[in-house]
C-alpha positions in Angstrom: 1.1 16.4 10.3 0.6 13.2 8.0 -1.5 10.3 9.1 -0.9 7.0 7.5 -2.9 3.7 7.8 -6.2 1.8 7.5 -9.9 2.7 8.4 -8.8 3.8 12.0 -6.9 6.6 10.6 -9.9 7.5 8.3 -11.8 8.1 11.3 -14.3 5.1 11.1 -16.4 4.9 14.3 -16.4 8.9 15.0 -19.2 10.4 12.7 -18.3 13.9 12.1 -21.5 16.5 12.6 -21.8 17.5 9.1 -21.5 13.8 7.5 -18.5 11.9 7.0 -15.8 11.0 9.7 -13.7 12.9 12.0 -11.4 10.5 14.2 -8.3 10.9 16.1 -6.2 12.9 13.1 -8.4 16.0 13.5 -8.8 15.7 17.3 -5.0 15.6 17.5 -4.7 18.2 15.0 -6.9 20.6 16.9 -5.0 19.6 20.2 -1.6 20.8 18.6 -3.2 24.2 17.7 -4.4 23.5 13.9 -1.3 22.5 11.9 -1.8 21.6 8.3 -3.2 17.9 8.4 -2.7 15.5 5.5 -4.9 12.2 6.2 -3.8 9.5 3.7 -5.7 6.6 5.6 -7.7 4.2 3.4 -10.1 1.7 4.5 -8.7 -1.7 4.1 -5.0 -0.7 3.9 -2.2 -3.1 4.9 1.4 -2.3 5.6 2.4 -2.8 2.0 -0.2 -0.3 1.1 1.1 2.3 3.2 4.9 1.8 1.9 3.9 1.7 -1.9 0.6 3.9 -2.3 0.7 6.4 0.8 4.4 6.9 1.8 5.3 9.0 -1.4 2.5 11.4 -1.0 3.4 11.7 2.8 7.0 12.6 1.9 6.1 15.1 -0.6 4.0 16.9 2.1 7.3 17.4 4.1 5.9 16.7 7.6 6.8 17.4 11.1 4.9 14.5 12.3 3.8 11.4 11.1 1.3 8.8 12.7 1.5 5.2 11.6 -1.9 3.2 12.4 -1.9 0.1 10.5 -1.7 -3.9 10.8 -4.8 -5.3 11.7 -6.2 -5.8 8.4 -2.9 -7.9 7.6 -3.7 -10.1 10.7 -7.0 -11.1 8.7 -5.6 -12.3 5.5 -4.5 -15.7 4.4 -1.1 -14.2 3.3 -0.1 -12.9 6.6 3.6 -12.7 6.8 5.2 -10.8 9.6 8.8 -10.8 7.9 7.3 -9.0 4.8 5.4 -6.7 7.2 8.9 -5.9 9.1 10.4 -5.0 5.9 7.6 -2.5 4.7 7.3 -1.0 8.1 11.1 -0.4 8.6 11.2 1.2 5.0 8.1 3.3 6.2 9.8 4.6 9.3 13.4 4.9 7.9 12.0 7.2 5.1 10.0 9.5 7.0 12.7 9.7 9.9 15.2 10.4 7.0 12.9 13.2 5.8 12.9 14.8 9.5 9.6 13.8 10.8 9.0 12.7 14.1 7.2 9.2 14.0 4.3 7.9 16.3 3.4 4.1 16.1 0.8 2.0 17.5 1.1 -1.5 19.6 -2.2 -3.4 19.3 -4.3 -4.3 22.2 -5.8 -8.0 22.4 -8.6 -7.6 20.2 -10.3 -10.9 21.1 -11.3 -9.0 24.5 -13.4 -6.7 22.4 -14.5 -8.9 19.5 -15.9 -12.3 20.8 -14.5 -15.2 18.8 -14.5 -19.0 19.1 -11.5 -20.1 21.1 -9.4 -21.6 18.4 -9.7 -18.4 16.2 -9.3 -16.2 19.2 -5.8 -17.7 20.0 -4.8 -17.8 16.3 -5.7 -13.9 16.1 -4.0 -13.2 19.3 -0.8 -14.7 18.0 -1.0 -12.7 15.0 -1.4 -9.6 16.7 1.6 -10.4 18.9 3.6 -11.0 15.7 2.4 -7.5 14.6 3.5 -5.9 18.0 6.7 -7.6 17.5 7.5 -5.7 14.2 6.4 -2.3 16.0 8.8 -3.1 18.7 11.7 -4.0 16.5 11.2 -1.2 14.4 10.9 1.3 17.3 14.0 -0.2 18.8 15.9 1.0 16.0 15.4 4.6 16.9 14.5 4.7 20.6 14.8 8.5 20.8 12.9 9.5 17.6 9.8 7.2 17.7 6.7 7.2 19.9 4.8 4.1 20.5 1.2 4.3 21.8 0.4 0.9 23.7 -3.2 0.3 23.1 -3.1 -2.7 25.6 -2.5 -0.5 28.6 -4.5 2.7 27.3 -6.8 3.3 30.3 -10.3 2.6 29.5 -9.4 0.9 26.2 -11.2 -2.4 26.9 -14.3 -0.5 27.9 -17.3 -1.2 25.5 -17.9 2.4 25.3 -14.7 3.0 23.7 -15.8 0.9 20.6 -18.1 1.5 17.9 -21.1 -0.6 17.0 -18.6 -3.0 14.9 -16.3 -3.6 17.8 -13.5 -3.3 15.2 -13.2 0.6 15.0 -12.9 3.0 18.1 -16.1 5.0 19.0 -15.8 8.7 19.4 -14.6 8.0 22.8 -12.0 5.7 21.6 -10.8 7.9 19.0 -10.5 10.8 21.8 -8.4 8.3 23.8 -6.3 7.8 20.8 -6.0 11.6 20.3 -5.1 12.2 23.8 -2.5 9.3 23.9 -0.6 10.6 20.7 -0.8 14.2 22.2 0.9 13.0 25.4 3.7 11.3 23.5 4.2 14.4 21.3 4.3 16.7 24.5 6.7 14.2 25.9 8.9 14.7 22.7 9.1 18.5 23.1 6.1 19.4 20.8 3.9 22.3 21.9 0.4 20.9 22.6 -1.5 23.8 23.5 -4.9 22.2 24.0 -6.0 19.2 25.9 -8.1 16.5 24.0 -11.4 16.1 25.8 -12.6 12.8 26.6 -16.1 14.2 26.8 -17.9 13.2 23.7 -19.6 15.9 21.5 -20.8 15.4 18.0 -21.4 11.6 17.8 -24.4 9.4 17.5 -25.6 7.3 20.3 -25.7 3.7 19.1 -28.9 1.5 20.3 -29.4 -2.1 20.7 -31.6 -2.0 17.5 -28.9 -0.3 15.5 -26.3 -2.9 16.8 -28.6 -5.8 15.3 -29.3 -3.9 12.3 -25.5 -3.5 11.6 -25.0 -7.1 12.1 -27.7 -8.3 9.6 -27.0 -5.4 6.9 -23.1 -4.9 7.2 -21.4 -7.7 9.7 -22.6 -10.7 8.0 -22.2 -9.6 4.4 -18.6 -8.6 5.5 -17.9 -12.0 6.8 -19.1 -13.7 3.6 -17.1 -11.4 1.6 -14.0 -12.0 3.8 -14.6 -15.8 3.8 -11.7 -16.6 1.1 -9.0 -14.9 3.8 -10.7 -15.8 7.1 -11.4 -19.5 6.2 -7.6 -20.4 6.3 -7.2 -18.5 9.3 -10.0 -20.3 11.1 -8.6 -23.6 9.9 -5.0 -23.0 10.7 -6.4 -21.9 14.2 -8.4 -25.1 14.6 -5.7 -27.4 13.4 -3.1 -25.7 15.4 -5.2 -26.1 18.8 -5.9 -29.8 18.1 -2.4 -30.6 17.5 -1.3 -28.7 20.7 -4.1 -30.5 22.6 -3.1 -33.8 21.2 0.4 -33.0 22.5 
């Protein structure tokens, strides 16, 4: 099994007992009985990164299953381009399908229901997430019998606060368990043996307190927003202008 994508594939939000991150890839691997796992996820990765940097290594691994979880980083960039994303996503999926692998993809939830934002930015981000989901739908429709899609918008419990880590951008341990269980169900439906169920009972994670949430906001959250200002600024401006124009009309 190969996992491709961004920090969610890395496992951020689900700290491993001995340090580092565990995440849905390890939980899914265990449910499948322990096949070899090649996790190529990288923090900050975008669709183009997966195509040009991760895909060659994935193909060399000759996988039976490939899980693709990427796209949210694209929505937060000023050069967001759904057409280019579609081209890259189609190339990724075609390559791994031609190599004989079963593909699993993700449709994203409305992230603005988890991460509070000002109304104009919320609407702008919501539209971008819709555009990313449209890319997933189009690519999945090209091979409806060979691609499994996990729709996070309808994942039971997916909007609960407990499903999200302190930053509200990455799944918590429970959230990663939900992802792993959802992917396992898709694989079972496709005829793969899934000898063990993914437990939704947390074990090995750390409890996050209110003080830790505040500390994260000060130490990491605000600096992250400053660093990303170059990209987020145009997104905010576009959202504000777009909503003002719509209101005027």
